[in-house]
C-alpha positions in Angstrom: 80.7 77.2 150.5 82.7 75.2 153.0 85.9 75.2 151.0 86.0 79.0 151.4 85.4 78.8 155.1 88.2 76.1 155.5 90.7 78.1 153.6 89.8 81.4 155.4 90.1 79.8 158.8 93.5 78.3 157.9 92.3 74.7 158.0 94.1 73.7 154.8 93.9 70.0 155.4 90.1 70.1 155.4 90.0 72.4 152.4 92.5 70.2 150.5 90.5 67.0 151.2 87.1 68.6 150.6 88.3 69.8 147.2 89.6 66.4 146.4 86.5 64.6 147.6 84.2 66.8 145.5 86.7 67.0 142.5 87.1 70.7 142.8 90.3 72.2 141.4 92.9 72.7 144.1 93.7 76.1 142.7 90.5 77.2 144.5 92.5 77.2 147.8 95.1 79.5 146.3 92.9 81.7 144.1 90.6 82.6 147.0 93.4 84.6 148.7 96.9 84.1 147.2 98.7 86.5 149.5 97.3 84.9 152.6 98.0 81.4 151.2 101.7 82.3 150.5 102.1 83.5 154.1 100.4 80.3 155.4 102.6 77.8 153.5 104.4 76.7 156.7 100.9 76.0 158.2 99.9 74.2 155.0 102.9 71.9 155.2 102.3 71.3 159.0 98.7 70.2 158.2 99.5 68.3 155.1 103.0 66.7 155.6 102.5 63.9 153.2 104.9 64.2 150.2 102.4 62.8 147.7 99.8 65.3 148.7 102.2 68.2 148.5 103.4 67.0 145.0 99.8 66.7 143.9 99.1 70.2 145.1 102.2 71.7 143.4 101.6 70.0 140.1 98.0 71.3 140.0 98.9 74.9 140.9 98.4 77.0 137.8 97.2 74.0 135.8 93.7 74.3 134.3 92.4 71.0 133.2 89.8 71.0 130.4 87.1 69.9 132.8 87.6 73.1 134.8 86.7 75.4 131.9 83.3 76.1 133.4 84.9 76.9 136.8 87.3 79.3 135.0 84.3 81.1 133.4 82.7 81.3 136.8 85.9 82.7 138.4 86.3 85.3 135.7 82.6 86.4 136.0 82.4 86.4 139.8 85.9 87.4 140.9 87.0 89.2 137.7 90.2 87.2 137.6 91.5 84.4 135.4 93.8 81.5 136.2 96.6 81.8 138.7 99.3 84.1 137.2 102.8 82.8 136.5 104.2 85.3 139.1 101.9 83.9 141.8 102.8 80.3 140.8 106.5 81.2 141.1 106.0 82.9 144.5 104.1 79.9 145.8 106.8 77.5 144.6 109.6 79.7 146.1 107.7 79.7 149.4 107.3 75.9 149.4 111.0 75.6 148.5 112.1 77.8 151.4 109.9 76.0 153.9 110.6 72.4 152.7 114.4 72.9 152.5 114.4 74.1 156.2 112.4 71.0 157.3 114.1 67.9 155.9 115.7 67.8 152.6 115.8 64.0 152.4 112.1 63.6 153.2 110.8 66.4 150.9 113.3 66.0 148.0 110.5 65.0 145.6 108.4 68.0 146.6 111.4 70.3 146.3 112.1 69.0 142.8 108.5 69.3 141.8 108.5 72.9 143.0 111.5 73.7 140.9 109.8 72.2 137.8 106.4 73.8 138.4 107.8 77.3 138.5 107.1 79.5 135.5 109.6 79.3 133.8 110.8 75.9 135.2 114.1 76.0 137.1 115.6 72.7 135.9 119.2 73.7 136.8 118.4 74.2 140.5 116.7 70.8 140.6 119.7 69.2 139.0 122.1 71.0 141.3 120.1 69.6 144.2 120.4 66.1 142.9 124.1 66.5 142.5 124.4 67.9 146.0 122.4 64.9 147.4 124.6 62.5 145.4 127.7 64.1 146.8 126.4 64.0 150.4 125.5 60.3 149.9 128.9 59.4 148.6 130.6 61.4 151.3 128.5 59.7 154.0 129.1 56.2 152.6 132.8 57.0 152.0 132.5 54.6 149.1 131.9 51.8 151.6 129.8 49.2 149.8 128.4 47.9 153.0 126.0 50.9 153.1 124.5 50.2 149.7 122.9 46.8 149.1 123.3 46.9 145.4 127.0 47.7 145.7 127.6 45.1 148.4 126.1 42.4 146.2 128.3 43.5 143.4 131.3 43.5 145.7 130.6 40.0 146.9 130.3 38.7 143.4 133.5 40.2 142.3 135.4 39.5 145.6 136.2 43.2 146.1 135.6 45.5 149.0 135.1 49.2 149.6 136.7 51.7 147.3 138.3 49.0 145.1 135.1 48.8 143.1 135.4 51.3 140.3 134.4 49.3 137.2 131.0 47.8 136.6 130.6 44.5 134.8 130.0 44.4 131.0 
């Protein structure tokens, strides 16, 4: 099967799109060799840098849709293993978090939040802390200057105020 060849050779982009084209569960890429996949996550992100594709992959890791019941039976019979274990899912999410946070937090914020939520059990607190940190960075960068935010600058022009004088929103 070509998908096995693609994932064995480290060509994750071809494996990803071949699975999507033929409607094969993306867990196949992970389940084939989870340890190698976790080591190759930086390569995976290099080959598939699109945030939407990373989010799709993360949301489907460990998820077994009802239409994949036959595939699950085949995996259990042929490979003597079931769905991806919660420990492997958490390791994959942690590896994605480590790699994406090193790259560009602003670009991959959605994927980072998705990885926090997909973990087993979900790590909502870390995701919320990230959002608070980003909000703080944004406010610090803008220094409460309304000219950097179109919504706030429109509000300031309507009210005749500037900069940090804006502290109450209209009723």
